[in-house]
PDB file with one MODEL, atoms N, CA, C and O in Angstrom:
MODEL        1
ATOM      1  N   UNK A   1     132.567 144.201 123.526  1.00  0.00           N
ATOM      2  CA  UNK A   1     132.311 142.937 122.763  1.00  0.00           C
ATOM      3  C   UNK A   1     130.934 142.523 122.780  1.00  0.00           C
ATOM      4  O   UNK A   1     130.359 142.503 123.868  1.00  0.00           O
ATOM      5  N   UNK A   2     130.311 142.184 121.717  1.00  0.00           N
ATOM      6  CA  UNK A   2     128.902 141.861 121.658  1.00  0.00           C
ATOM      7  C   UNK A   2     128.949 140.369 121.648  1.00  0.00           C
ATOM      8  O   UNK A   2     129.823 139.749 121.041  1.00  0.00           O
ATOM      9  N   UNK A   3     127.884 139.743 122.408  1.00  0.00           N
ATOM     10  CA  UNK A   3     127.690 138.291 122.412  1.00  0.00           C
ATOM     11  C   UNK A   3     126.297 138.084 122.259  1.00  0.00           C
ATOM     12  O   UNK A   3     125.558 139.020 122.564  1.00  0.00           O
ATOM     13  N   UNK A   4     125.823 137.067 121.858  1.00  0.00           N
ATOM     14  CA  UNK A   4     124.445 136.843 121.595  1.00  0.00           C
ATOM     15  C   UNK A   4     124.042 135.520 122.220  1.00  0.00           C
ATOM     16  O   UNK A   4     124.857 134.608 122.356  1.00  0.00           O
ATOM     17  N   UNK A   5     122.682 135.421 122.627  1.00  0.00           N
ATOM     18  CA  UNK A   5     122.447 134.129 123.106  1.00  0.00           C
ATOM     19  C   UNK A   5     122.565 133.081 122.192  1.00  0.00           C
ATOM     20  O   UNK A   5     122.294 133.291 121.009  1.00  0.00           O
ATOM     21  N   UNK A   6     122.962 131.889 122.607  1.00  0.00           N
ATOM     22  CA  UNK A   6     123.054 130.722 121.652  1.00  0.00           C
ATOM     23  C   UNK A   6     124.560 130.695 120.993  1.00  0.00           C
ATOM     24  O   UNK A   6     124.951 129.777 120.271  1.00  0.00           O
ATOM     25  N   UNK A   7     125.305 131.785 121.335  1.00  0.00           N
ATOM     26  CA  UNK A   7     126.757 131.792 120.747  1.00  0.00           C
ATOM     27  C   UNK A   7     127.509 131.095 121.769  1.00  0.00           C
ATOM     28  O   UNK A   7     127.044 131.027 122.907  1.00  0.00           O
ATOM     29  N   UNK A   8     128.710 130.529 121.460  1.00  0.00           N
ATOM     30  CA  UNK A   8     129.576 130.159 122.310  1.00  0.00           C
ATOM     31  C   UNK A   8     130.381 131.132 122.793  1.00  0.00           C
ATOM     32  O   UNK A   8     131.047 131.760 121.968  1.00  0.00           O
ATOM     33  N   UNK A   9     130.488 131.442 124.114  1.00  0.00           N
ATOM     34  CA  UNK A   9     131.327 132.538 124.574  1.00  0.00           C
ATOM     35  C   UNK A   9     132.656 132.013 125.014  1.00  0.00           C
ATOM     36  O   UNK A   9     132.757 131.011 125.723  1.00  0.00           O
ATOM     37  N   UNK A  10     133.737 132.751 124.552  1.00  0.00           N
ATOM     38  CA  UNK A  10     135.087 132.559 125.013  1.00  0.00           C
ATOM     39  C   UNK A  10     135.831 133.606 125.639  1.00  0.00           C
ATOM     40  O   UNK A  10     136.122 134.595 124.965  1.00  0.00           O
ATOM     41  N   UNK A  11     136.225 133.514 126.995  1.00  0.00           N
ATOM     42  CA  UNK A  11     136.827 134.663 127.447  1.00  0.00           C
ATOM     43  C   UNK A  11     138.154 134.235 127.777  1.00  0.00           C
ATOM     44  O   UNK A  11     138.322 133.230 128.468  1.00  0.00           O
ATOM     45  N   UNK A  12     139.081 134.896 127.353  1.00  0.00           N
ATOM     46  CA  UNK A  12     140.641 134.688 127.701  1.00  0.00           C
ATOM     47  C   UNK A  12     140.995 135.725 128.747  1.00  0.00           C
ATOM     48  O   UNK A  12     140.925 136.932 128.513  1.00  0.00           O
ATOM     49  N   UNK A  13     141.359 135.243 129.846  1.00  0.00           N
ATOM     50  CA  UNK A  13     141.867 135.964 130.972  1.00  0.00           C
ATOM     51  C   UNK A  13     143.398 136.141 130.972  1.00  0.00           C
ATOM     52  O   UNK A  13     144.104 135.147 130.802  1.00  0.00           O
ATOM     53  N   UNK A  14     143.933 137.330 131.150  1.00  0.00           N
ATOM     54  CA  UNK A  14     145.391 137.428 131.466  1.00  0.00           C
ATOM     55  C   UNK A  14     145.496 138.284 132.752  1.00  0.00           C
ATOM     56  O   UNK A  14     144.528 138.958 133.103  1.00  0.00           O
ATOM     57  N   UNK A  15     146.564 138.276 133.410  1.00  0.00           N
ATOM     58  CA  UNK A  15     146.706 138.923 134.730  1.00  0.00           C
ATOM     59  C   UNK A  15     147.961 139.939 134.428  1.00  0.00           C
ATOM     60  O   UNK A  15     148.908 139.671 133.687  1.00  0.00           O
ATOM     61  N   UNK A  16     147.765 141.193 135.175  1.00  0.00           N
ATOM     62  CA  UNK A  16     148.676 142.233 135.085  1.00  0.00           C
ATOM     63  C   UNK A  16     148.710 142.907 136.352  1.00  0.00           C
ATOM     64  O   UNK A  16     147.711 143.036 137.060  1.00  0.00           O
ATOM     65  N   UNK A  17     150.006 143.397 136.684  1.00  0.00           N
ATOM     66  CA  UNK A  17     150.013 144.129 138.074  1.00  0.00           C
ATOM     67  C   UNK A  17     151.025 145.270 137.716  1.00  0.00           C
ATOM     68  O   UNK A  17     152.065 144.983 137.123  1.00  0.00           O
ATOM     69  N   UNK A  18     150.761 146.448 138.038  1.00  0.00           N
ATOM     70  CA  UNK A  18     151.483 147.669 137.783  1.00  0.00           C
ATOM     71  C   UNK A  18     152.041 147.547 136.275  1.00  0.00           C
ATOM     72  O   UNK A  18     153.252 147.670 136.088  1.00  0.00           O
ATOM     73  N   UNK A  19     151.302 147.343 135.366  1.00  0.00           N
ATOM     74  CA  UNK A  19     151.602 147.254 133.933  1.00  0.00           C
ATOM     75  C   UNK A  19     152.483 146.191 133.452  1.00  0.00           C
ATOM     76  O   UNK A  19     152.960 146.234 132.318  1.00  0.00           O
ATOM     77  N   UNK A  20     152.719 145.223 134.285  1.00  0.00           N
ATOM     78  CA  UNK A  20     153.572 143.967 133.965  1.00  0.00           C
ATOM     79  C   UNK A  20     152.726 142.914 134.006  1.00  0.00           C
ATOM     80  O   UNK A  20     151.821 142.775 134.828  1.00  0.00           O
ATOM     81  N   UNK A  21     153.086 141.952 132.876  1.00  0.00           N
ATOM     82  CA  UNK A  21     152.302 140.724 132.704  1.00  0.00           C
ATOM     83  C   UNK A  21     152.675 139.756 133.976  1.00  0.00           C
ATOM     84  O   UNK A  21     153.838 139.683 134.374  1.00  0.00           O
ATOM     85  N   UNK A  22     151.702 139.086 134.531  1.00  0.00           N
ATOM     86  CA  UNK A  22     151.983 138.007 135.522  1.00  0.00           C
ATOM     87  C   UNK A  22     151.396 136.750 135.131  1.00  0.00           C
ATOM     88  O   UNK A  22     150.496 136.718 134.292  1.00  0.00           O
ATOM     89  N   UNK A  23     151.812 135.795 135.640  1.00  0.00           N
ATOM     90  CA  UNK A  23     151.354 134.393 135.521  1.00  0.00           C
ATOM     91  C   UNK A  23     150.412 134.020 136.560  1.00  0.00           C
ATOM     92  O   UNK A  23     150.493 134.404 137.727  1.00  0.00           O
ATOM     93  N   UNK A  24     149.393 133.152 136.026  1.00  0.00           N
ATOM     94  CA  UNK A  24     148.616 132.439 137.073  1.00  0.00           C
ATOM     95  C   UNK A  24     149.531 131.365 137.704  1.00  0.00           C
ATOM     96  O   UNK A  24     150.335 130.774 136.983  1.00  0.00           O
ATOM     97  N   UNK A  25     149.441 131.086 139.036  1.00  0.00           N
ATOM     98  CA  UNK A  25     150.196 130.112 139.735  1.00  0.00           C
ATOM     99  C   UNK A  25     149.389 128.946 139.989  1.00  0.00           C
ATOM    100  O   UNK A  25     148.161 128.979 140.066  1.00  0.00           O
ATOM    101  N   UNK A  26     150.184 127.794 140.132  1.00  0.00           N
ATOM    102  CA  UNK A  26     149.496 126.626 140.638  1.00  0.00           C
ATOM    103  C   UNK A  26     148.847 126.818 141.876  1.00  0.00           C
ATOM    104  O   UNK A  26     149.374 127.384 142.834  1.00  0.00           O
ATOM    105  N   UNK A  27     147.502 126.268 141.859  1.00  0.00           N
ATOM    106  CA  UNK A  27     146.802 126.504 143.132  1.00  0.00           C
ATOM    107  C   UNK A  27     145.895 127.694 143.046  1.00  0.00           C
ATOM    108  O   UNK A  27     144.887 127.732 143.752  1.00  0.00           O
ATOM    109  N   UNK A  28     146.217 128.744 142.159  1.00  0.00           N
ATOM    110  CA  UNK A  28     145.287 129.747 142.161  1.00  0.00           C
ATOM    111  C   UNK A  28     143.815 129.409 141.859  1.00  0.00           C
ATOM    112  O   UNK A  28     143.552 128.528 141.041  1.00  0.00           O
ATOM    113  N   UNK A  29     142.932 130.035 142.451  1.00  0.00           N
ATOM    114  CA  UNK A  29     141.546 129.833 142.072  1.00  0.00           C
ATOM    115  C   UNK A  29     140.957 131.008 141.486  1.00  0.00           C
ATOM    116  O   UNK A  29     140.893 132.077 142.094  1.00  0.00           O
ATOM    117  N   UNK A  30     140.495 130.821 140.233  1.00  0.00           N
ATOM    118  CA  UNK A  30     139.883 131.832 139.441  1.00  0.00           C
ATOM    119  C   UNK A  30     138.503 131.877 139.140  1.00  0.00           C
ATOM    120  O   UNK A  30     138.142 130.999 138.356  1.00  0.00           O
ATOM    121  N   UNK A  31     137.583 132.693 139.565  1.00  0.00           N
ATOM    122  CA  UNK A  31     136.246 132.639 139.402  1.00  0.00           C
ATOM    123  C   UNK A  31     135.717 133.705 138.431  1.00  0.00           C
ATOM    124  O   UNK A  31     136.125 134.866 138.444  1.00  0.00           O
ATOM    125  N   UNK A  32     134.727 133.210 137.538  1.00  0.00           N
ATOM    126  CA  UNK A  32     134.338 134.047 136.446  1.00  0.00           C
ATOM    127  C   UNK A  32     132.650 134.096 136.537  1.00  0.00           C
ATOM    128  O   UNK A  32     132.013 133.043 136.498  1.00  0.00           O
ATOM    129  N   UNK A  33     132.037 135.295 136.650  1.00  0.00           N
ATOM    130  CA  UNK A  33     130.553 135.120 136.787  1.00  0.00           C
ATOM    131  C   UNK A  33     129.940 136.375 136.039  1.00  0.00           C
ATOM    132  O   UNK A  33     130.514 137.464 136.025  1.00  0.00           O
ATOM    133  N   UNK A  34     128.816 136.150 135.463  1.00  0.00           N
ATOM    134  CA  UNK A  34     128.147 137.284 134.659  1.00  0.00           C
ATOM    135  C   UNK A  34     126.788 137.428 135.302  1.00  0.00           C
ATOM    136  O   UNK A  34     126.142 136.411 135.555  1.00  0.00           O
ATOM    137  N   UNK A  35     126.336 138.572 135.571  1.00  0.00           N
ATOM    138  CA  UNK A  35     124.993 138.827 136.295  1.00  0.00           C
ATOM    139  C   UNK A  35     124.407 140.246 135.667  1.00  0.00           C
ATOM    140  O   UNK A  35     125.040 140.929 134.862  1.00  0.00           O
ATOM    141  N   UNK A  36     123.267 140.527 136.107  1.00  0.00           N
ATOM    142  CA  UNK A  36     122.556 141.678 135.435  1.00  0.00           C
ATOM    143  C   UNK A  36     122.972 142.827 136.222  1.00  0.00           C
ATOM    144  O   UNK A  36     123.085 143.907 135.643  1.00  0.00           O
ATOM    145  N   UNK A  37     123.232 142.733 137.552  1.00  0.00           N
ATOM    146  CA  UNK A  37     123.424 143.926 138.228  1.00  0.00           C
ATOM    147  C   UNK A  37     124.280 143.518 139.565  1.00  0.00           C
ATOM    148  O   UNK A  37     124.379 142.319 139.825  1.00  0.00           O
ATOM    149  N   UNK A  38     124.828 144.375 140.319  1.00  0.00           N
ATOM    150  CA  UNK A  38     125.717 144.077 141.373  1.00  0.00           C
ATOM    151  C   UNK A  38     124.911 143.553 142.640  1.00  0.00           C
ATOM    152  O   UNK A  38     125.503 142.900 143.499  1.00  0.00           O
ATOM    153  N   UNK A  39     123.665 143.821 142.741  1.00  0.00           N
ATOM    154  CA  UNK A  39     122.798 143.345 143.692  1.00  0.00           C
ATOM    155  C   UNK A  39     122.169 141.963 143.518  1.00  0.00           C
ATOM    156  O   UNK A  39     121.541 141.420 144.427  1.00  0.00           O
ATOM    157  N   UNK A  40     122.365 141.406 142.297  1.00  0.00           N
ATOM    158  CA  UNK A  40     121.830 139.975 142.011  1.00  0.00           C
ATOM    159  C   UNK A  40     122.599 138.951 142.825  1.00  0.00           C
ATOM    160  O   UNK A  40     123.830 138.946 142.857  1.00  0.00           O
ATOM    161  N   UNK A  41     121.899 138.153 143.430  1.00  0.00           N
ATOM    162  CA  UNK A  41     122.530 137.158 144.270  1.00  0.00           C
ATOM    163  C   UNK A  41     123.417 136.046 143.511  1.00  0.00           C
ATOM    164  O   UNK A  41     124.567 135.719 143.804  1.00  0.00           O
ATOM    165  N   UNK A  42     122.715 135.604 142.600  1.00  0.00           N
ATOM    166  CA  UNK A  42     123.412 134.506 141.815  1.00  0.00           C
ATOM    167  C   UNK A  42     123.926 134.960 140.373  1.00  0.00           C
ATOM    168  O   UNK A  42     123.694 136.082 139.921  1.00  0.00           O
ATOM    169  N   UNK A  43     124.573 134.077 139.766  1.00  0.00           N
ATOM    170  CA  UNK A  43     125.134 134.417 138.356  1.00  0.00           C
ATOM    171  C   UNK A  43     124.251 133.755 137.279  1.00  0.00           C
ATOM    172  O   UNK A  43     123.725 132.649 137.400  1.00  0.00           O
ATOM    173  N   UNK A  44     124.154 134.578 136.198  1.00  0.00           N
ATOM    174  CA  UNK A  44     123.540 133.880 135.011  1.00  0.00           C
ATOM    175  C   UNK A  44     124.506 132.905 134.312  1.00  0.00           C
ATOM    176  O   UNK A  44     124.097 131.826 133.881  1.00  0.00           O
ATOM    177  N   UNK A  45     125.788 133.290 134.203  1.00  0.00           N
ATOM    178  CA  UNK A  45     126.812 132.363 133.835  1.00  0.00           C
ATOM    179  C   UNK A  45     127.860 132.313 134.984  1.00  0.00           C
ATOM    180  O   UNK A  45     128.220 133.318 135.597  1.00  0.00           O
ATOM    181  N   UNK A  46     128.287 131.144 135.207  1.00  0.00           N
ATOM    182  CA  UNK A  46     129.386 131.014 136.411  1.00  0.00           C
ATOM    183  C   UNK A  46     130.262 129.708 135.998  1.00  0.00           C
ATOM    184  O   UNK A  46     129.820 128.657 135.535  1.00  0.00           O
ATOM    185  N   UNK A  47     131.615 130.041 136.281  1.00  0.00           N
ATOM    186  CA  UNK A  47     132.642 128.915 136.192  1.00  0.00           C
ATOM    187  C   UNK A  47     133.683 129.183 137.133  1.00  0.00           C
ATOM    188  O   UNK A  47     133.844 130.368 137.423  1.00  0.00           O
ATOM    189  N   UNK A  48     134.445 128.308 137.687  1.00  0.00           N
ATOM    190  CA  UNK A  48     135.615 128.600 138.377  1.00  0.00           C
ATOM    191  C   UNK A  48     136.613 127.460 137.983  1.00  0.00           C
ATOM    192  O   UNK A  48     136.247 126.333 137.649  1.00  0.00           O
ATOM    193  N   UNK A  49     137.927 127.880 138.058  1.00  0.00           N
ATOM    194  CA  UNK A  49     139.064 127.111 137.589  1.00  0.00           C
ATOM    195  C   UNK A  49     140.215 127.230 138.681  1.00  0.00           C
ATOM    196  O   UNK A  49     140.660 128.312 139.063  1.00  0.00           O
ATOM    197  N   UNK A  50     140.652 125.962 139.148  1.00  0.00           N
ATOM    198  CA  UNK A  50     141.812 125.864 140.008  1.00  0.00           C
ATOM    199  C   UNK A  50     143.078 125.573 139.024  1.00  0.00           C
ATOM    200  O   UNK A  50     143.135 124.608 138.262  1.00  0.00           O
ATOM    201  N   UNK A  51     144.005 126.495 139.159  1.00  0.00           N
ATOM    202  CA  UNK A  51     145.166 126.508 138.129  1.00  0.00           C
ATOM    203  C   UNK A  51     145.943 125.242 138.450  1.00  0.00           C
ATOM    204  O   UNK A  51     146.275 125.026 139.615  1.00  0.00           O
ATOM    205  N   UNK A  52     146.262 124.361 137.434  1.00  0.00           N
ATOM    206  CA  UNK A  52     147.052 123.222 137.782  1.00  0.00           C
ATOM    207  C   UNK A  52     148.335 123.437 137.224  1.00  0.00           C
ATOM    208  O   UNK A  52     149.197 122.717 137.729  1.00  0.00           O
ATOM    209  N   UNK A  53     148.733 124.216 136.326  1.00  0.00           N
ATOM    210  CA  UNK A  53     150.061 124.587 135.916  1.00  0.00           C
ATOM    211  C   UNK A  53     150.211 126.029 135.609  1.00  0.00           C
ATOM    212  O   UNK A  53     149.285 126.671 135.112  1.00  0.00           O
ATOM    213  N   UNK A  54     151.509 126.614 135.932  1.00  0.00           N
ATOM    214  CA  UNK A  54     151.667 128.116 135.725  1.00  0.00           C
ATOM    215  C   UNK A  54     151.349 128.448 134.132  1.00  0.00           C
ATOM    216  O   UNK A  54     151.792 127.779 133.198  1.00  0.00           O
ATOM    217  N   UNK A  55     150.630 129.428 134.025  1.00  0.00           N
ATOM    218  CA  UNK A  55     150.169 129.819 132.605  1.00  0.00           C
ATOM    219  C   UNK A  55     149.944 131.376 132.575  1.00  0.00           C
ATOM    220  O   UNK A  55     149.545 131.975 133.574  1.00  0.00           O
ATOM    221  N   UNK A  56     150.215 131.996 131.395  1.00  0.00           N
ATOM    222  CA  UNK A  56     149.796 133.297 131.102  1.00  0.00           C
ATOM    223  C   UNK A  56     148.345 133.577 130.953  1.00  0.00           C
ATOM    224  O   UNK A  56     147.948 134.704 131.249  1.00  0.00           O
ATOM    225  N   UNK A  57     147.562 132.737 130.554  1.00  0.00           N
ATOM    226  CA  UNK A  57     146.230 132.887 130.012  1.00  0.00           C
ATOM    227  C   UNK A  57     145.319 131.773 130.591  1.00  0.00           C
ATOM    228  O   UNK A  57     145.734 130.615 130.576  1.00  0.00           O
ATOM    229  N   UNK A  58     144.063 132.076 131.115  1.00  0.00           N
ATOM    230  CA  UNK A  58     143.147 131.272 131.382  1.00  0.00           C
ATOM    231  C   UNK A  58     141.911 131.350 130.463  1.00  0.00           C
ATOM    232  O   UNK A  58     141.533 132.487 130.179  1.00  0.00           O
ATOM    233  N   UNK A  59     141.239 130.320 129.964  1.00  0.00           N
ATOM    234  CA  UNK A  59     140.199 130.414 129.126  1.00  0.00           C
ATOM    235  C   UNK A  59     138.970 129.865 129.662  1.00  0.00           C
ATOM    236  O   UNK A  59     138.924 128.690 130.026  1.00  0.00           O
ATOM    237  N   UNK A  60     137.810 130.767 129.746  1.00  0.00           N
ATOM    238  CA  UNK A  60     136.631 130.218 130.118  1.00  0.00           C
ATOM    239  C   UNK A  60     135.767 130.201 128.891  1.00  0.00           C
ATOM    240  O   UNK A  60     135.634 131.150 128.117  1.00  0.00           O
ATOM    241  N   UNK A  61     135.173 128.986 128.788  1.00  0.00           N
ATOM    242  CA  UNK A  61     134.230 128.597 127.737  1.00  0.00           C
ATOM    243  C   UNK A  61     132.794 128.398 127.992  1.00  0.00           C
ATOM    244  O   UNK A  61     132.491 127.414 128.666  1.00  0.00           O
ATOM    245  N   UNK A  62     131.885 129.154 127.573  1.00  0.00           N
ATOM    246  CA  UNK A  62     130.504 128.864 127.997  1.00  0.00           C
ATOM    247  C   UNK A  62     129.857 128.388 126.684  1.00  0.00           C
ATOM    248  O   UNK A  62     129.762 129.238 125.799  1.00  0.00           O
ATOM    249  N   UNK A  63     129.410 127.179 126.440  1.00  0.00           N
ATOM    250  CA  UNK A  63     128.794 126.525 125.335  1.00  0.00           C
ATOM    251  C   UNK A  63     127.349 127.340 124.841  1.00  0.00           C
ATOM    252  O   UNK A  63     126.799 128.184 125.548  1.00  0.00           O
ATOM    253  N   UNK A  64     126.918 126.970 123.663  1.00  0.00           N
ATOM    254  CA  UNK A  64     125.679 127.653 123.251  1.00  0.00           C
ATOM    255  C   UNK A  64     124.547 127.177 124.034  1.00  0.00           C
ATOM    256  O   UNK A  64     123.578 127.933 124.101  1.00  0.00           O
ATOM    257  N   UNK A  65     124.498 126.050 124.641  1.00  0.00           N
ATOM    258  CA  UNK A  65     123.455 125.383 125.537  1.00  0.00           C
ATOM    259  C   UNK A  65     123.372 126.335 126.682  1.00  0.00           C
ATOM    260  O   UNK A  65     122.260 126.722 127.040  1.00  0.00           O
ATOM    261  N   UNK A  66     124.533 126.777 127.333  1.00  0.00           N
ATOM    262  CA  UNK A  66     124.487 127.572 128.527  1.00  0.00           C
ATOM    263  C   UNK A  66     124.057 128.999 128.149  1.00  0.00           C
ATOM    264  O   UNK A  66     123.283 129.589 128.903  1.00  0.00           O
ATOM    265  N   UNK A  67     124.491 129.568 127.074  1.00  0.00           N
ATOM    266  CA  UNK A  67     124.311 130.894 126.741  1.00  0.00           C
ATOM    267  C   UNK A  67     122.868 131.075 126.329  1.00  0.00           C
ATOM    268  O   UNK A  67     122.269 132.106 126.637  1.00  0.00           O
ATOM    269  N   UNK A  68     122.257 130.044 125.599  1.00  0.00           N
ATOM    270  CA  UNK A  68     120.918 130.093 125.058  1.00  0.00           C
ATOM    271  C   UNK A  68     119.756 130.436 126.079  1.00  0.00           C
ATOM    272  O   UNK A  68     118.657 130.901 125.776  1.00  0.00           O
ATOM    273  N   UNK A  69     120.242 130.098 127.427  1.00  0.00           N
ATOM    274  CA  UNK A  69     119.240 130.445 128.546  1.00  0.00           C
ATOM    275  C   UNK A  69     119.236 131.821 129.151  1.00  0.00           C
ATOM    276  O   UNK A  69     118.487 132.165 130.065  1.00  0.00           O
ATOM    277  N   UNK A  70     120.155 132.595 128.552  1.00  0.00           N
ATOM    278  CA  UNK A  70     120.329 134.042 128.973  1.00  0.00           C
ATOM    279  C   UNK A  70     119.064 134.904 128.642  1.00  0.00           C
ATOM    280  O   UNK A  70     118.389 134.532 127.682  1.00  0.00           O
ATOM    281  N   UNK A  71     118.704 135.927 129.281  1.00  0.00           N
ATOM    282  CA  UNK A  71     117.807 136.908 128.949  1.00  0.00           C
ATOM    283  C   UNK A  71     118.481 137.898 128.122  1.00  0.00           C
ATOM    284  O   UNK A  71     119.664 138.185 128.299  1.00  0.00           O
ATOM    285  N   UNK A  72     117.776 138.411 127.249  1.00  0.00           N
ATOM    286  CA  UNK A  72     118.358 139.597 126.318  1.00  0.00           C
ATOM    287  C   UNK A  72     118.552 140.812 127.271  1.00  0.00           C
ATOM    288  O   UNK A  72     117.607 141.476 127.697  1.00  0.00           O
ATOM    289  N   UNK A  73     119.849 141.044 127.566  1.00  0.00           N
ATOM    290  CA  UNK A  73     120.009 142.310 128.348  1.00  0.00           C
ATOM    291  C   UNK A  73     121.553 142.465 128.408  1.00  0.00           C
ATOM    292  O   UNK A  73     122.254 141.679 127.771  1.00  0.00           O
ATOM    293  N   UNK A  74     122.084 143.420 129.130  1.00  0.00           N
ATOM    294  CA  UNK A  74     123.464 143.674 129.346  1.00  0.00           C
ATOM    295  C   UNK A  74     123.772 143.000 130.600  1.00  0.00           C
ATOM    296  O   UNK A  74     122.938 142.980 131.505  1.00  0.00           O
ATOM    297  N   UNK A  75     125.010 142.399 130.727  1.00  0.00           N
ATOM    298  CA  UNK A  75     125.423 141.639 131.906  1.00  0.00           C
ATOM    299  C   UNK A  75     126.853 142.324 132.354  1.00  0.00           C
ATOM    300  O   UNK A  75     127.633 142.825 131.544  1.00  0.00           O
ATOM    301  N   UNK A  76     127.046 142.269 133.630  1.00  0.00           N
ATOM    302  CA  UNK A  76     128.354 142.673 134.265  1.00  0.00           C
ATOM    303  C   UNK A  76     129.058 141.461 134.445  1.00  0.00           C
ATOM    304  O   UNK A  76     128.521 140.419 134.822  1.00  0.00           O
ATOM    305  N   UNK A  77     130.352 141.602 134.156  1.00  0.00           N
ATOM    306  CA  UNK A  77     131.382 140.452 134.343  1.00  0.00           C
ATOM    307  C   UNK A  77     132.134 140.724 135.682  1.00  0.00           C
ATOM    308  O   UNK A  77     132.594 141.825 135.984  1.00  0.00           O
ATOM    309  N   UNK A  78     132.207 139.635 136.428  1.00  0.00           N
ATOM    310  CA  UNK A  78     132.916 139.715 137.541  1.00  0.00           C
ATOM    311  C   UNK A  78     133.961 138.597 137.698  1.00  0.00           C
ATOM    312  O   UNK A  78     133.613 137.418 137.628  1.00  0.00           O
ATOM    313  N   UNK A  79     135.248 138.957 137.910  1.00  0.00           N
ATOM    314  CA  UNK A  79     136.448 138.016 137.909  1.00  0.00           C
ATOM    315  C   UNK A  79     137.052 138.092 139.315  1.00  0.00           C
ATOM    316  O   UNK A  79     137.289 139.193 139.811  1.00  0.00           O
ATOM    317  N   UNK A  80     137.311 136.941 139.981  1.00  0.00           N
ATOM    318  CA  UNK A  80     138.022 136.943 141.139  1.00  0.00           C
ATOM    319  C   UNK A  80     139.281 135.854 141.265  1.00  0.00           C
ATOM    320  O   UNK A  80     139.183 134.655 141.004  1.00  0.00           O
ATOM    321  N   UNK A  81     140.324 136.447 141.662  1.00  0.00           N
ATOM    322  CA  UNK A  81     141.409 135.593 141.783  1.00  0.00           C
ATOM    323  C   UNK A  81     141.885 135.476 143.232  1.00  0.00           C
ATOM    324  O   UNK A  81     142.096 136.460 143.942  1.00  0.00           O
ATOM    325  N   UNK A  82     142.038 134.216 143.621  1.00  0.00           N
ATOM    326  CA  UNK A  82     142.438 133.894 145.092  1.00  0.00           C
ATOM    327  C   UNK A  82     143.491 133.135 144.861  1.00  0.00           C
ATOM    328  O   UNK A  82     143.443 132.156 144.117  1.00  0.00           O
ATOM    329  N   UNK A  83     144.683 133.573 145.563  1.00  0.00           N
ATOM    330  CA  UNK A  83     145.990 133.089 145.469  1.00  0.00           C
ATOM    331  C   UNK A  83     146.039 131.925 146.530  1.00  0.00           C
ATOM    332  O   UNK A  83     145.526 132.075 147.639  1.00  0.00           O
ATOM    333  N   UNK A  84     146.584 130.920 146.209  1.00  0.00           N
ATOM    334  CA  UNK A  84     146.879 129.814 147.196  1.00  0.00           C
ATOM    335  C   UNK A  84     147.996 130.199 148.231  1.00  0.00           C
ATOM    336  O   UNK A  84     149.107 130.544 147.826  1.00  0.00           O
ATOM    337  N   UNK A  85     147.737 130.146 149.393  1.00  0.00           N
ATOM    338  CA  UNK A  85     148.543 130.448 150.585  1.00  0.00           C
ATOM    339  C   UNK A  85     149.298 129.228 151.119  1.00  0.00           C
ATOM    340  O   UNK A  85     148.723 128.165 151.352  1.00  0.00           O
ATOM    341  N   UNK A  86     150.538 129.410 151.294  1.00  0.00           N
ATOM    342  CA  UNK A  86     151.266 128.181 151.702  1.00  0.00           C
ATOM    343  C   UNK A  86     151.710 128.294 153.245  1.00  0.00           C
ATOM    344  O   UNK A  86     152.345 129.302 153.557  1.00  0.00           O
ATOM    345  N   UNK A  87     151.457 127.448 154.118  1.00  0.00           N
ATOM    346  CA  UNK A  87     151.701 127.720 155.587  1.00  0.00           C
ATOM    347  C   UNK A  87     153.416 127.603 155.521  1.00  0.00           C
ATOM    348  O   UNK A  87     154.106 126.946 154.743  1.00  0.00           O
ATOM    349  N   UNK A  88     153.785 128.420 156.542  1.00  0.00           N
ATOM    350  CA  UNK A  88     155.328 128.322 156.858  1.00  0.00           C
ATOM    351  C   UNK A  88     155.998 129.147 155.793  1.00  0.00           C
ATOM    352  O   UNK A  88     155.594 130.254 155.439  1.00  0.00           O
ATOM    353  N   UNK A  89     157.072 128.515 155.300  1.00  0.00           N
ATOM    354  CA  UNK A  89     157.854 129.252 154.143  1.00  0.00           C
ATOM    355  C   UNK A  89     157.073 129.431 152.785  1.00  0.00           C
ATOM    356  O   UNK A  89     156.421 128.473 152.370  1.00  0.00           O
ATOM    357  N   UNK A  90     157.103 130.485 152.147  1.00  0.00           N
ATOM    358  CA  UNK A  90     156.624 130.697 150.958  1.00  0.00           C
ATOM    359  C   UNK A  90     157.534 129.867 149.831  1.00  0.00           C
ATOM    360  O   UNK A  90     158.760 129.758 149.852  1.00  0.00           O
ATOM    361  N   UNK A  91     156.630 129.318 148.856  1.00  0.00           N
ATOM    362  CA  UNK A  91     157.339 128.494 147.905  1.00  0.00           C
ATOM    363  C   UNK A  91     157.580 129.335 146.466  1.00  0.00           C
ATOM    364  O   UNK A  91     158.169 128.798 145.528  1.00  0.00           O
TER     365      UNK A  91
ENDMDL
END
């Protein structure tokens, strides 16, 4: 997927495990970052979302002002999901 500086980037994330669609759960923390290489300390683009209601898809939107600051090059996308852990009994 080609994106250009100054474009609005929209990334829709879905979750799958063993070929089965999964839902993002309330309290999940989802981080999305773009960097030029794995050794880079910070991200050129970064957002995180705490899931407020169970859903199939999470949308990350980076507006044209954010993307206009990017250097012209390829970027690696990193996505991290941290599931909320409940103490005691699982809900």
